[in-house]
Backbone bond lengths (Angstrom), bond angles and torsions (degrees), N, CA, C in turn:
res aa  C-N    CA-C-N  psi(-1)  N-CA   C-N-CA  omega(-1)  CA-C   N-CA-C  phi
1 M - - - 1.473 - - 1.527 110.02 -
2 K 1.344 115.58 132.52 1.468 119.52 -177.29 1.514 111.09 -69.93
3 K 1.334 117.46 131.19 1.446 122.86 -175.78 1.558 108.51 -77.05
4 Y 1.321 114.58 139.56 1.426 120.11 178.99 1.568 108.82 -97.60
5 Y 1.332 115.65 131.47 1.467 121.28 178.86 1.487 109.16 -112.85
6 K 1.310 115.36 93.42 1.474 121.78 -177.07 1.516 111.27 -59.42
7 D 1.350 116.62 -40.86 1.447 120.66 -177.62 1.546 112.01 -64.79
8 M 1.323 117.96 -30.66 1.419 121.10 178.51 1.542 112.58 -75.24
9 D 1.318 115.30 -29.50 1.480 118.90 172.26 1.555 108.76 -67.57
10 I 1.309 116.37 -38.17 1.441 120.63 174.24 1.500 111.67 -62.90
11 A 1.331 115.89 -43.20 1.475 120.76 177.44 1.523 109.75 -59.54
12 R 1.300 118.03 -40.65 1.459 121.72 176.23 1.550 110.82 -57.97
13 G 1.352 113.13 -44.70 1.461 119.53 -178.82 1.523 111.02 -62.84
14 I 1.333 116.34 -43.89 1.452 119.77 176.65 1.515 112.09 -62.35
15 G 1.311 115.23 -41.91 1.475 122.12 179.09 1.524 111.80 -59.57
16 I 1.326 116.54 -46.80 1.469 119.05 -178.04 1.477 111.17 -72.70
17 F 1.329 118.21 -30.43 1.488 120.10 173.22 1.505 110.37 -61.95
18 L 1.309 117.67 -43.60 1.486 122.45 177.98 1.544 109.60 -62.01
19 V 1.312 116.94 -40.64 1.481 120.97 177.97 1.565 109.50 -60.62
20 V 1.291 115.68 -51.25 1.464 120.37 179.74 1.541 111.33 -59.67
21 L 1.328 115.72 -43.52 1.469 120.61 178.54 1.568 109.52 -63.23
22 G 1.281 116.95 -45.08 1.454 121.34 179.90 1.531 113.03 -61.34
23 H 1.333 115.79 -29.00 1.481 120.60 179.73 1.507 112.06 -92.42
24 S 1.303 117.20 6.42 1.488 120.40 -173.50 1.520 114.58 -97.79
25 F 1.343 117.08 1.16 1.459 120.40 176.55 1.524 106.94 -86.19
26 P 1.356 117.37 122.76 1.467 120.55 -172.51 1.528 115.13 -63.29
27 D 1.353 117.49 -26.29 1.430 117.85 177.81 1.563 109.49 -151.61
28 S 1.297 117.18 176.72 1.480 121.53 -173.86 1.541 110.86 -89.09
29 Q 1.328 117.53 1.08 1.476 119.28 178.29 1.536 110.35 -95.02
30 F 1.327 117.42 -13.30 1.453 123.74 176.65 1.529 112.84 56.17
31 N 1.348 115.42 29.53 1.461 121.26 179.00 1.539 111.48 56.49
32 G 1.325 115.85 26.63 1.466 119.96 179.39 1.517 113.02 76.48
33 S 1.299 118.21 9.24 1.503 120.74 -176.62 1.521 110.49 -88.45
34 V 1.320 113.64 120.34 1.465 120.02 175.87 1.534 111.60 -66.27
35 F 1.329 115.14 -34.36 1.500 120.17 177.80 1.516 110.79 -62.73
36 Y 1.346 117.91 -49.80 1.445 119.10 -179.05 1.522 112.60 -63.59
37 A 1.332 115.11 -39.17 1.480 120.32 178.20 1.522 110.47 -61.90
38 Y 1.342 116.25 -38.49 1.476 120.57 179.46 1.524 109.75 -68.20
39 I 1.318 116.66 -45.36 1.520 119.25 -178.86 1.498 107.87 -60.14
40 Y 1.306 117.84 -43.19 1.490 120.70 -178.69 1.539 109.66 -61.48
41 K 1.339 117.21 -47.72 1.420 121.58 179.13 1.532 112.57 -60.70
42 L 1.347 115.19 -42.51 1.466 119.12 179.62 1.533 111.28 -61.67
43 I 1.337 117.00 -44.21 1.455 119.51 -179.49 1.514 110.93 -62.47
44 Y 1.323 116.13 -46.17 1.455 121.46 -176.63 1.499 114.66 -74.80
45 S 1.337 116.76 -4.79 1.471 120.16 177.37 1.529 112.41 -78.86
46 F 1.344 117.81 -9.91 1.417 118.81 -177.89 1.559 116.20 -154.52
47 H 1.329 118.90 -15.44 1.460 117.00 -163.58 1.487 114.02 -71.82
48 M 1.357 121.98 -28.32 1.432 121.50 176.70 1.560 112.00 -76.31
49 P 1.356 117.97 -43.22 1.480 116.52 170.59 1.547 112.67 -54.87
50 F 1.315 115.23 -36.57 1.471 120.75 179.64 1.518 109.55 -58.70
51 F 1.345 117.86 -43.32 1.445 121.27 178.37 1.564 111.75 -64.87
52 F 1.281 117.61 -37.53 1.453 119.62 177.58 1.546 110.97 -68.06
53 V 1.331 116.32 -35.35 1.514 120.17 175.62 1.529 107.20 -62.51
54 I 1.285 119.25 -47.07 1.475 122.09 -179.52 1.521 110.26 -62.46
55 S 1.328 117.29 -41.95 1.498 120.97 179.27 1.503 109.84 -61.88
56 G 1.348 117.10 -40.95 1.423 119.82 179.31 1.492 113.67 -67.17
57 F 1.310 116.21 -34.17 1.464 120.64 178.62 1.509 111.97 -58.27
58 F 1.344 117.08 -33.70 1.461 120.70 -177.00 1.553 110.58 -100.21
59 A 1.351 117.76 15.24 1.476 118.73 -175.99 1.539 112.37 -95.32
60 Y 1.318 116.21 35.15 1.442 120.66 -178.29 1.505 115.03 -58.89
61 K 1.332 118.27 -23.55 1.477 121.04 -174.68 1.507 112.84 -68.66
62 I 1.329 117.93 -18.76 1.493 116.87 -179.81 1.518 110.68 -64.85
63 Y 1.335 117.40 -23.55 1.466 121.13 -178.67 1.553 112.29 -83.61
64 S 1.281 115.82 -3.21 1.520 118.67 176.32 1.493 109.83 -102.13
65 I 1.355 119.08 4.73 1.457 121.89 178.15 1.523 108.56 -83.31
66 N 1.313 116.75 118.31 1.466 119.68 -179.64 1.530 113.23 -122.09
67 T 1.305 117.98 -18.18 1.424 120.89 -177.78 1.519 110.33 -130.98
68 L 1.324 117.14 167.42 1.467 121.66 176.71 1.510 110.51 -62.60
69 R 1.329 115.73 -34.27 1.464 118.32 178.34 1.539 110.17 -67.85
70 D 1.308 117.99 -39.68 1.454 121.32 175.26 1.534 111.10 -59.01
71 Y 1.313 114.14 -41.51 1.467 119.77 -177.03 1.559 108.93 -66.34
72 G 1.338 114.67 -45.30 1.450 119.19 178.45 1.517 112.81 -59.51
73 S 1.310 116.36 -42.44 1.459 121.63 179.34 1.533 109.50 -65.62
74 F 1.320 116.98 -40.72 1.454 121.23 -179.31 1.516 111.20 -64.20
75 V 1.333 117.49 -48.07 1.475 123.46 -179.20 1.534 110.27 -64.54
76 Y 1.343 116.27 -40.35 1.443 119.82 177.76 1.517 111.53 -61.17
77 G 1.312 116.52 -41.93 1.458 121.47 179.20 1.543 110.88 -63.25
78 K 1.322 115.10 -41.85 1.469 118.66 178.50 1.520 110.10 -69.38
79 F 1.323 118.43 -33.29 1.462 120.75 177.45 1.533 109.21 -62.70
80 K 1.290 118.22 -44.69 1.476 122.44 178.66 1.515 110.84 -63.15
81 R 1.331 115.96 -41.05 1.454 120.50 -175.09 1.543 111.27 -74.61
82 L 1.336 117.16 -36.99 1.437 121.55 -171.84 1.527 114.66 -106.83
83 M 1.356 116.12 -50.36 1.433 119.22 -170.49 1.534 113.13 -82.50
84 V 1.302 119.10 -30.72 1.445 119.95 176.45 1.529 111.99 -61.60
85 P 1.346 118.90 -48.31 1.460 118.94 174.39 1.541 111.76 -65.31
86 Y 1.316 116.98 -35.62 1.464 121.79 179.00 1.542 109.01 -55.51
87 F 1.354 116.59 -51.11 1.461 120.83 179.86 1.542 111.39 -67.07
88 T 1.313 115.35 -47.72 1.495 119.62 -175.76 1.532 111.54 -61.65
89 V 1.311 118.85 -51.29 1.468 121.22 -175.57 1.538 109.34 -69.35
90 S 1.327 117.16 -37.83 1.464 120.15 179.93 1.558 109.73 -60.55
91 L 1.336 116.18 -44.66 1.448 119.46 -178.86 1.521 113.01 -70.19
92 V 1.320 116.34 -35.89 1.484 119.68 176.89 1.522 110.48 -64.50
93 A 1.316 115.64 -31.29 1.486 120.26 -179.43 1.530 112.45 -71.26
94 V 1.310 117.81 -23.07 1.479 122.02 -172.43 1.523 112.01 -59.75
95 P 1.341 121.73 -55.45 1.471 119.93 -179.00 1.522 113.29 -61.66
96 I 1.380 115.46 -29.52 1.459 118.79 -179.83 1.534 109.03 -69.86
97 K 1.363 115.44 -44.01 1.450 120.31 177.87 1.509 111.84 -65.06
98 L 1.302 118.05 -39.34 1.459 121.50 177.61 1.510 110.50 -61.17
99 Y 1.326 116.76 -43.95 1.471 121.20 178.76 1.548 111.79 -62.32
100 M 1.333 115.31 -34.77 1.467 120.87 -176.68 1.522 111.63 -106.57
101 N 1.339 118.90 23.37 1.450 121.26 -176.11 1.526 113.19 -56.90
102 N 1.309 117.22 -32.07 1.460 121.03 -179.94 1.550 111.13 -65.81
103 Y 1.337 117.54 -22.96 1.445 121.00 -178.03 1.566 110.03 -103.03
104 A 1.282 118.12 -2.79 1.456 120.93 -173.44 1.533 111.99 -83.81
105 A 1.321 115.11 138.24 1.497 119.67 173.58 1.507 108.83 -71.57
106 R 1.326 117.19 -28.74 1.470 122.23 -179.65 1.525 107.84 -132.24
107 P 1.334 117.73 86.30 1.465 120.65 -179.33 1.543 112.79 -59.54
108 V 1.301 116.26 147.52 1.463 121.94 179.72 1.559 109.17 -72.36
109 K 1.312 114.72 136.87 1.459 121.76 175.32 1.563 107.68 -114.93
110 L 1.271 117.64 105.54 1.484 121.61 -173.52 1.504 111.88 -63.35
111 N 1.321 119.32 -32.75 1.477 121.60 -174.54 1.548 111.55 -66.48
112 S 1.295 116.87 -20.45 1.496 119.53 -179.86 1.529 112.27 -120.34
113 L 1.321 117.50 8.44 1.459 121.86 -171.52 1.529 112.50 -59.75
114 I 1.351 117.42 -55.50 1.442 119.88 -175.42 1.525 112.51 -66.05
115 T 1.347 116.02 -39.20 1.453 119.79 176.15 1.528 110.91 -59.68
116 N 1.327 115.51 -45.46 1.451 117.99 -179.09 1.536 112.95 -63.94
117 I 1.316 116.71 -42.98 1.468 120.40 178.97 1.550 111.53 -61.17
118 L 1.320 115.09 -36.40 1.469 119.50 -176.80 1.521 112.73 -79.62
119 I 1.340 118.13 -42.85 1.476 119.44 -170.17 1.496 115.56 -132.24
120 Y 1.330 119.40 -7.05 1.462 120.71 178.82 1.545 108.96 -126.46
121 P 1.287 119.67 74.41 1.488 123.59 -170.14 1.520 113.22 -66.51
122 L 1.340 119.63 -11.46 1.478 119.92 178.31 1.523 110.57 -82.87
123 D 1.309 117.24 -10.45 1.486 121.27 -176.04 1.516 112.21 -116.74
124 I 1.297 117.22 31.32 1.492 121.95 -176.89 1.509 108.59 -95.53
125 P 1.330 117.51 167.05 1.492 122.33 -178.37 1.523 113.34 -53.33
126 I 1.305 118.29 -46.44 1.466 122.56 174.12 1.501 108.44 -105.18
127 Q 1.334 115.18 97.90 1.477 119.29 -166.67 1.489 113.00 -60.42
128 Y 1.329 118.02 -36.07 1.487 117.90 -175.10 1.509 114.76 -72.90
129 F 1.353 115.74 -1.78 1.501 119.41 174.93 1.518 110.60 -70.10
130 W 1.334 118.30 -2.86 1.460 118.73 173.78 1.517 110.12 -57.14
131 F 1.325 118.40 -28.91 1.465 121.47 179.31 1.517 111.30 -61.83
132 I 1.314 117.28 -46.34 1.478 121.13 -179.54 1.523 110.95 -63.21
133 Y 1.319 115.69 -46.02 1.480 123.24 178.64 1.559 108.46 -58.69
134 T 1.298 117.13 -50.45 1.459 121.52 -177.02 1.516 112.87 -66.12
135 L 1.342 116.42 -38.14 1.466 120.31 178.90 1.513 110.31 -64.87
136 F 1.339 117.25 -37.56 1.458 119.84 178.33 1.550 110.15 -60.86
137 F 1.288 117.09 -46.45 1.488 119.86 -178.09 1.525 110.95 -70.19
138 I 1.324 117.32 -31.74 1.463 118.99 174.58 1.517 110.02 -64.78
139 F 1.326 117.81 -42.53 1.471 119.91 175.05 1.522 111.72 -60.27
140 A 1.328 116.40 -33.70 1.459 120.20 -179.70 1.536 111.38 -73.10
141 V 1.332 116.63 -32.71 1.471 121.70 -176.05 1.513 110.87 -88.68
142 A 1.306 120.02 -31.47 1.467 122.75 -171.36 1.535 113.97 -58.39
143 P 1.330 121.86 -38.23 1.460 118.72 179.52 1.509 116.16 -58.91
144 I 1.360 117.36 -16.15 1.477 120.16 177.40 1.551 108.77 -63.49
145 F 1.299 116.33 -28.25 1.485 119.88 -174.70 1.531 111.93 -94.70
146 K 1.318 118.99 0.61 1.468 120.69 -169.26 1.514 114.43 -62.66
147 K 1.330 118.46 -27.39 1.433 120.70 -178.62 1.520 114.03 -85.87
148 L 1.318 114.83 -8.50 1.477 118.96 178.61 1.507 110.56 -86.11
149 P 1.343 119.56 148.51 1.461 121.72 172.88 1.522 108.67 -59.01
150 I 1.327 116.39 141.45 1.456 121.16 -173.74 1.516 110.11 -60.52
151 N 1.319 119.57 -35.44 1.438 121.42 178.52 1.508 114.53 -63.63
152 L 1.352 116.11 -37.75 1.463 122.03 175.83 1.510 109.90 -69.05
153 T 1.314 116.20 -40.89 1.474 120.46 177.64 1.514 110.22 -61.24
154 L 1.304 118.58 -39.68 1.481 122.97 177.68 1.529 109.46 -61.71
155 V 1.285 116.91 -45.68 1.483 121.79 178.92 1.522 111.43 -58.89
156 I 1.308 115.77 -49.49 1.480 121.45 -179.86 1.508 111.19 -60.36
157 T 1.315 116.67 -51.04 1.475 120.61 -176.31 1.524 111.06 -69.17
158 L 1.350 117.81 -31.70 1.448 121.10 175.58 1.498 111.02 -63.44
159 L 1.346 116.86 -44.79 1.463 122.06 178.89 1.529 109.78 -62.04
160 L 1.302 117.10 -41.36 1.445 120.83 178.12 1.527 110.38 -63.76
161 N 1.340 115.46 -39.31 1.472 120.07 -179.59 1.527 111.35 -63.01
162 L 1.313 115.88 -38.33 1.465 119.55 -175.81 1.503 113.23 -84.79
163 L 1.308 117.63 -34.50 1.472 121.10 -172.16 1.493 114.26 -93.21
164 F 1.371 116.95 -29.53 1.444 118.84 -179.21 1.534 109.91 -90.39
165 T 1.318 116.31 95.28 1.460 119.38 -175.54 1.522 112.87 -113.16
166 K 1.303 118.14 3.69 1.458 121.56 -179.69 1.538 109.77 -70.74
167 Q 1.307 116.40 123.26 1.451 121.51 -177.08 1.529 110.32 -79.88
168 I 1.313 115.77 90.76 1.496 121.57 179.37 1.500 107.90 -95.76
169 G 1.327 118.38 112.45 1.450 121.52 -177.02 1.525 112.42 -79.56
170 L 1.350 118.98 -28.27 1.434 123.45 179.77 1.534 110.79 -58.86
171 F 1.345 116.32 117.50 1.476 121.77 -175.06 1.504 111.49 59.60
172 Y 1.296 117.00 10.97 1.475 124.45 -172.63 1.533 110.81 43.96
173 V 1.307 113.84 54.90 1.472 121.23 -178.86 1.512 111.32 -57.51
174 Y 1.352 116.12 -38.59 1.443 119.40 178.35 1.511 111.44 -56.99
175 G 1.347 116.95 -46.16 1.467 121.54 -178.40 1.499 112.79 -63.06
176 I 1.329 115.56 -41.35 1.479 119.83 -179.34 1.524 110.63 -61.29
177 I 1.323 115.33 -46.49 1.467 120.99 178.64 1.541 111.98 -67.41
178 H 1.296 115.88 -42.58 1.459 121.70 -175.50 1.528 110.98 -66.04
179 Y 1.297 118.79 -44.76 1.495 122.79 -173.09 1.505 111.85 -88.13
180 L 1.316 119.02 -8.91 1.451 121.17 179.81 1.547 111.71 -58.04
181 F 1.306 116.01 -36.59 1.451 120.77 178.97 1.537 111.63 -62.99
182 Y 1.313 117.27 -44.14 1.472 119.50 -178.09 1.546 109.08 -68.42
183 F 1.316 118.20 -33.24 1.451 122.33 177.59 1.549 109.23 -62.43
184 F 1.313 117.78 -46.42 1.476 121.20 -178.43 1.535 109.08 -74.98
185 F 1.327 118.42 -26.61 1.443 119.22 175.34 1.527 109.53 -66.42
186 G 1.326 117.49 -33.38 1.459 120.53 174.02 1.529 111.59 -65.27
187 I 1.358 116.63 -39.56 1.457 119.80 178.37 1.545 109.14 -66.05
188 Y 1.328 116.15 -39.31 1.463 120.24 175.54 1.552 111.95 -58.80
189 L 1.342 114.45 -43.43 1.467 117.36 178.46 1.509 111.91 -64.55
190 K 1.302 116.57 -35.32 1.485 119.54 177.51 1.528 108.70 -63.84
191 N 1.335 118.31 -42.58 1.469 121.58 -178.00 1.531 112.18 -69.05
192 T 1.333 116.94 -25.73 1.453 120.31 -176.53 1.537 109.93 -113.89
193 Y 1.286 117.45 22.72 1.474 122.56 -174.10 1.511 112.75 -54.67
194 D 1.281 117.58 -45.89 1.490 121.19 -173.73 1.520 110.12 -68.10
195 K 1.326 117.51 -21.47 1.458 120.88 177.54 1.541 111.85 -81.38
196 W 1.355 115.89 -54.26 1.460 117.32 -171.95 1.547 112.81 -78.35
197 K 1.322 116.18 -18.02 1.485 116.56 177.45 1.529 111.10 -71.35
198 N 1.337 116.08 -18.52 1.461 120.89 -177.82 1.519 112.40 -103.06
199 I 1.321 118.41 16.17 1.489 117.90 179.19 1.503 110.03 -61.23
200 K 1.334 115.71 149.68 1.465 120.38 -177.73 1.512 112.10 -88.34
201 N 1.305 115.99 164.07 1.473 123.14 175.22 1.527 112.30 53.60
202 K 1.291 115.56 49.09 1.475 120.25 -176.07 1.544 112.43 -61.27
203 Y 1.286 116.08 -40.03 1.455 119.59 179.59 1.546 111.18 -63.10
204 A 1.308 115.00 -42.29 1.472 118.41 178.69 1.574 110.64 -66.10
205 V 1.327 115.57 -38.57 1.481 117.87 177.92 1.511 111.79 -63.48
206 V 1.323 116.02 -43.57 1.475 120.49 178.77 1.494 109.97 -62.61
207 L 1.335 118.27 -41.44 1.460 122.20 -178.29 1.529 110.35 -64.64
208 V 1.326 117.80 -48.85 1.469 120.88 -178.72 1.514 111.63 -65.51
209 F 1.343 116.89 -45.63 1.477 120.64 177.93 1.530 110.35 -60.41
210 S 1.300 117.96 -39.86 1.483 122.63 -177.41 1.543 109.75 -65.76
211 I 1.347 117.11 -43.07 1.440 120.91 179.77 1.528 110.96 -62.58
212 V 1.319 114.79 -43.03 1.505 120.12 -179.86 1.505 109.88 -65.56
213 L 1.353 117.29 -45.29 1.462 121.01 -178.71 1.504 111.51 -63.11
214 M 1.335 117.00 -44.24 1.449 120.18 178.86 1.533 112.42 -66.49
215 A 1.308 116.14 -36.08 1.482 119.60 178.54 1.513 110.38 -67.60
216 M 1.337 116.96 -41.18 1.445 120.16 -179.42 1.548 112.40 -63.35
217 N 1.342 115.69 -30.32 1.435 118.65 -176.55 1.547 111.01 -84.32
218 V 1.304 116.93 -2.12 1.480 118.70 173.21 1.560 110.20 -75.27
219 F 1.302 115.24 -26.28 1.468 119.00 -174.21 1.559 110.76 -107.68
220 D 1.314 114.29 155.54 1.453 121.32 169.46 1.516 108.94 -102.00
221 V 1.317 116.62 149.94 1.453 120.48 -179.84 1.510 108.64 -123.39
222 G 1.336 114.06 159.01 1.459 121.94 -179.47 1.538 111.84 -73.28
223 K 1.298 113.93 169.22 1.485 120.46 -175.98 1.523 110.54 -62.25
224 E 1.289 118.35 -39.26 1.479 121.26 -176.60 1.531 111.99 -68.94
225 A 1.295 117.80 -35.50 1.464 122.34 -178.67 1.521 112.08 -86.04
226 Y 1.313 117.95 -16.05 1.467 120.11 -172.67 1.521 115.54 -57.30
227 P 1.374 119.16 -42.23 1.462 116.30 -179.97 1.525 114.27 -57.75
228 Y 1.325 116.21 -36.56 1.489 121.75 -179.68 1.552 109.10 -75.36
229 Y 1.278 117.03 -40.66 1.476 122.26 175.43 1.542 109.93 -60.03
230 N 1.325 116.45 -47.85 1.468 120.38 -179.15 1.510 113.49 -64.92
231 L 1.349 115.90 -35.49 1.475 120.91 177.00 1.486 110.30 -62.87
232 V 1.323 116.64 -45.94 1.469 121.63 -176.59 1.561 110.42 -66.16
233 T 1.350 116.43 -46.93 1.461 119.90 -176.89 1.538 108.46 -67.04
234 S 1.319 117.97 -36.62 1.480 119.88 -179.58 1.537 110.64 -66.19
235 L 1.305 115.95 -43.19 1.508 119.05 179.60 1.508 111.35 -69.31
236 L 1.317 117.34 -39.26 1.470 120.61 177.43 1.497 110.60 -62.08
237 G 1.317 116.86 -52.81 1.478 119.97 -176.84 1.528 112.54 -61.80
238 S 1.346 114.47 -42.17 1.495 118.83 179.29 1.522 108.93 -62.78
239 S 1.346 116.96 -46.09 1.464 119.81 -179.34 1.513 113.15 -62.42
240 I 1.308 115.90 -40.61 1.481 119.51 179.38 1.534 110.58 -57.35
241 F 1.301 115.51 -49.12 1.490 117.70 -172.39 1.538 112.65 -82.40
242 L 1.317 117.25 -20.24 1.450 118.14 171.42 1.536 109.91 -68.84
243 I 1.328 116.06 -40.70 1.474 120.72 178.33 1.524 110.05 -71.63
244 V 1.288 118.02 -43.50 1.474 121.84 175.85 1.549 109.87 -55.29
245 S 1.297 116.09 -41.21 1.475 119.75 179.75 1.512 111.85 -59.39
246 Q 1.289 116.73 -33.37 1.497 121.01 176.57 1.516 110.41 -76.13
247 L 1.302 117.04 -38.90 1.471 121.11 -176.34 1.545 110.91 -67.61
248 I 1.302 118.14 -32.50 1.481 119.59 -177.88 1.530 112.36 -102.08
249 M 1.315 115.88 14.17 1.479 119.84 -171.95 1.560 112.92 -59.24
250 N 1.313 115.89 -33.79 1.460 118.54 -177.35 1.530 113.05 -109.02
251 T 1.332 115.13 29.79 1.461 120.22 179.31 1.537 109.72 -113.52
252 S 1.327 115.60 168.46 1.475 118.72 176.46 1.521 112.33 -67.55
253 V 1.310 115.62 -33.48 1.481 121.67 175.42 1.519 110.57 -63.30
254 G 1.323 114.96 -43.53 1.454 121.50 178.22 1.517 110.76 -61.61
255 E 1.345 116.18 -40.74 1.443 120.54 -179.58 1.531 111.11 -66.50
256 L 1.346 115.74 -37.92 1.486 120.06 176.55 1.511 110.34 -60.97
257 F 1.308 116.32 -47.74 1.486 119.95 179.93 1.526 111.52 -67.19
258 R 1.322 118.27 -33.26 1.458 121.85 177.41 1.512 109.61 -61.63
259 K 1.344 116.84 -47.58 1.480 120.42 178.00 1.502 111.15 -63.81
260 M 1.293 117.38 -38.34 1.461 121.50 175.50 1.507 111.04 -63.33
261 G 1.310 116.09 -38.44 1.474 120.49 179.90 1.501 113.11 -65.05
262 R 1.318 117.50 -30.89 1.488 120.93 179.36 1.541 111.56 -64.83
263 Y 1.339 114.78 -22.45 1.458 120.10 -179.04 1.536 110.89 -111.97
264 S 1.336 118.51 16.44 1.450 119.29 -171.39 1.518 113.04 -60.76
265 Y 1.360 117.30 -43.87 1.431 118.95 -179.43 1.532 111.38 -66.68
266 D 1.306 116.56 -39.26 1.481 120.75 177.78 1.545 111.29 -60.57
267 I 1.334 114.73 -43.62 1.466 118.69 177.51 1.523 111.53 -63.73
268 Y 1.310 115.88 -41.56 1.463 119.32 179.13 1.523 111.53 -61.19
269 L 1.333 116.62 -39.24 1.441 121.10 -177.09 1.505 112.52 -72.35
270 L 1.316 118.53 -36.57 1.459 120.91 -166.59 1.525 116.30 -115.15
271 S 1.303 118.13 -7.66 1.462 119.39 -174.31 1.542 112.03 -69.33
272 W 1.336 116.60 -22.92 1.471 118.42 179.64 1.537 111.60 -55.53
273 F 1.328 117.64 -39.17 1.459 121.13 -176.19 1.532 111.61 -63.30
274 S 1.340 116.13 -50.48 1.447 119.30 -176.40 1.558 111.39 -72.99
275 Q 1.334 116.73 -36.64 1.471 119.65 -179.55 1.521 112.12 -71.37
276 T 1.332 115.20 -40.14 1.490 119.54 179.16 1.527 109.10 -66.29
277 G 1.320 116.45 -43.12 1.458 119.69 179.20 1.524 111.16 -61.64
278 A 1.342 116.62 -40.51 1.468 119.85 178.78 1.538 111.45 -65.43
279 R 1.351 114.16 -40.47 1.471 118.27 179.88 1.521 111.44 -62.64
280 V 1.336 114.75 -50.24 1.491 117.92 -177.55 1.549 110.62 -61.60
281 L 1.366 116.26 -48.09 1.447 118.60 -176.02 1.538 112.79 -69.60
282 C 1.288 116.22 -50.46 1.454 120.35 -172.53 1.534 115.49 -79.03
283 Y 1.307 114.34 -37.52 1.484 118.10 -174.94 1.546 112.91 -97.10
284 Q 1.377 115.47 -48.44 1.478 117.26 -174.38 1.528 112.67 -85.21
285 M 1.296 117.49 -30.46 1.477 119.81 -179.09 1.519 112.81 -95.27
286 L 1.330 117.59 -51.90 1.445 121.08 -178.05 1.534 115.18 -87.69
287 K 1.325 116.13 -11.60 1.466 121.58 176.30 1.547 112.42 57.53
288 L 1.339 115.94 41.49 1.457 119.23 -178.58 1.524 110.96 -73.59
289 N 1.297 115.57 166.19 1.485 121.32 -179.82 1.513 110.84 -54.53
290 Y 1.304 116.78 136.40 1.470 124.03 -174.70 1.505 111.72 -57.21
291 S 1.303 118.15 -49.73 1.469 122.59 179.83 1.511 112.59 -62.63
292 F 1.297 115.75 -40.27 1.458 121.95 177.44 1.511 111.78 -61.25
293 V 1.349 114.30 -41.08 1.460 118.74 178.11 1.538 112.74 -64.87
294 I 1.312 114.29 -36.17 1.493 119.54 176.27 1.512 109.90 -58.04
295 V 1.336 117.61 -47.76 1.439 122.52 -179.18 1.508 110.39 -61.43
296 I 1.367 117.29 -45.15 1.443 119.63 179.96 1.529 110.17 -62.64
297 M 1.317 118.80 -41.95 1.452 121.73 -178.42 1.515 112.11 -65.76
298 I 1.340 116.76 -32.97 1.439 120.15 175.12 1.530 110.45 -64.13
299 L 1.325 115.67 -49.46 1.458 121.90 -177.26 1.529 111.63 -61.12
300 V 1.318 116.23 -48.23 1.475 119.93 -177.19 1.531 111.09 -70.50
301 G 1.316 117.40 -18.17 1.446 121.00 178.08 1.523 112.89 -63.15
302 F 1.313 116.37 -17.83 1.442 120.12 -178.92 1.539 113.65 -104.17
303 I 1.324 115.57 5.72 1.505 120.11 175.19 1.535 110.53 -57.17
304 P 1.334 120.06 -35.60 1.472 118.75 178.73 1.521 115.33 -52.14
305 I 1.340 117.38 -27.61 1.459 119.30 175.99 1.513 110.86 -58.06
306 L 1.322 116.62 -45.21 1.455 121.31 -178.79 1.542 111.41 -71.51
307 I 1.332 114.89 -38.29 1.452 118.56 179.71 1.542 110.75 -64.43
308 C 1.303 116.76 -42.35 1.451 121.56 -179.83 1.526 111.20 -69.49
309 K 1.332 115.90 -44.09 1.449 121.13 -177.29 1.513 112.56 -66.08
310 W 1.315 116.90 -41.13 1.467 119.91 -172.87 1.562 114.09 -96.58
311 I 1.348 116.00 -21.41 1.467 118.32 -176.43 1.512 113.78 -122.19
312 L 1.347 116.90 -66.97 1.471 119.48 -170.02 1.503 113.11 -63.62
313 N 1.340 118.14 -41.40 1.452 119.11 -178.14 1.548 113.25 -69.18
314 K 1.332 117.09 -16.31 1.432 120.65 -179.24 1.546 113.38 -93.79
315 I 1.329 116.58 -5.15 1.481 122.22 178.26 1.490 108.35 -120.81
316 P 1.339 121.11 101.05 1.448 124.62 -172.41 1.502 115.04 -47.92
317 I 1.320 119.35 -48.06 1.448 121.71 -174.34 1.551 110.73 -65.75
318 L 1.339 115.27 -35.80 1.479 118.87 177.92 1.500 112.08 -70.73
319 S 1.359 116.44 -37.20 1.451 119.52 178.68 1.497 112.04 -68.85
320 K 1.342 118.13 -25.59 1.442 122.87 177.96 1.517 109.59 -75.29
321 V 1.303 117.61 -50.81 1.445 118.52 -171.85 1.529 114.39 -80.98
322 F 1.363 116.07 -29.65 1.455 119.53 179.45 1.514 114.07 -91.82
323 L 1.321 117.76 -31.76 1.465 121.65 -174.20 1.524 114.64 -116.99
324 G 1.330 117.04 -7.15 1.468 119.88 177.74 1.538 113.32 76.92
325 H 1.321 117.16 19.37 1.458 119.15 -179.68 1.546 111.85 -71.77
326 K 1.283 117.98 158.03 1.448 121.41 -178.75 1.550 110.78 -75.16
């Protein structure tokens, strides 16, 4: 019987809340607010590696692959789960972006649309879908390492993370190599779960790690030091919220994040529509107060929960193509 990890569902909920919050700033100038700019930088210093850690934690199936047929079945399953919604939602977003091109920070270019969706995931209609694309290819690559000891795999992928810094946009090769370490770090955490879940002085660890993480985000670092800086902030942030997930496991806040975590993928797939609509209407058209718009964008970012619960999950074909359900 598959073991249920309640704290990891909470971690998913915290992760998706950070994603929604990070996407809730109406523009990149932050209305001149140093505080908002700092919050944005703090979130982005770790929240995507955090998601790859969580994905790796649940990637136990790669160790049951023994034949080429097993591998094909595994990759096909991940394609349906990840890439089918990636293509569907990306294409559905196109006419909406075309209609609102005058308000878009990144207007759609039809002459390169299909090419970008297929092989340049950083230039697609919903830019942050690069995560889904990258995660699929990491799942496809990860079984190569299955016969190696996990500690050796961590060393190899860590070296790749630090040394391979060339930004290759084609298939987002850079992202696949960069985030592979965090994926296997998640697998390592799964293998050692009973040890690290019982670490002592959790509150003190969270406090110290939080102080260090916040201090590191006060400063900017040069290009040469950035890979090491990013590694440290990613591991600190991930560790903080993995521990916090355990600390709040039996609280009402923990239960809220757990429920949020059950819809984390759905929110990631669909929140662009409601958040973009809120940004265009409230900020660019109605010129409402910047802080008020942030609150609105956070709230509407969770509308996908209702859409999935009341509509998509009740219609099998829609749940397959939009959410990747079986």
